[in-house]
Steps between C-alpha positions, in 0.01 A plus 500: 500500500228696691560736781359252752723218379795739534401570859481128576841443334651775706345357822635156409854628444476693828392192695782296344756763592358512851527120536856502364601772746328350806623139454873568545417721804295223651779247441763737641301576814433134568869417423419252223789433264415383154797551274313495166238742631767743630674492161165557323419791729836663420444460133144638519592803714564741210190404300287526815644845571419612143148355526445643844581851385357463146151391592417811717646722230279326242200552735577872544525543119169327451343708776620823342360389157175394669538147367378323816214257457428396858602718794480219757746283311722801440504586874569144599785473248649832620479389870671172428760684298579736780521217750730311265732799460514541882572124544766509231687783665457327835641175361797687341576655841455171690672267258810718460 
């Protein structure tokens, strides 16, 4: 796997995590109750937390090793990761 493919993989994982964090927030704010989705969100909370923290750590390690192929994709991934972490902590505070 090339460095650029790794960057795209990391970006795809970050976007998936972002979507899986924003969707329950959107449903909670609009007071939509979907039982199966609420159960799925509770099950996915721990893996999302691990991914949400693991992806930026992975990025920092690659940055320290100078293993970054495209700075623009790297910056976009890091920005989405930081927003995801902020939304995750916001959702933990709101939903509890």
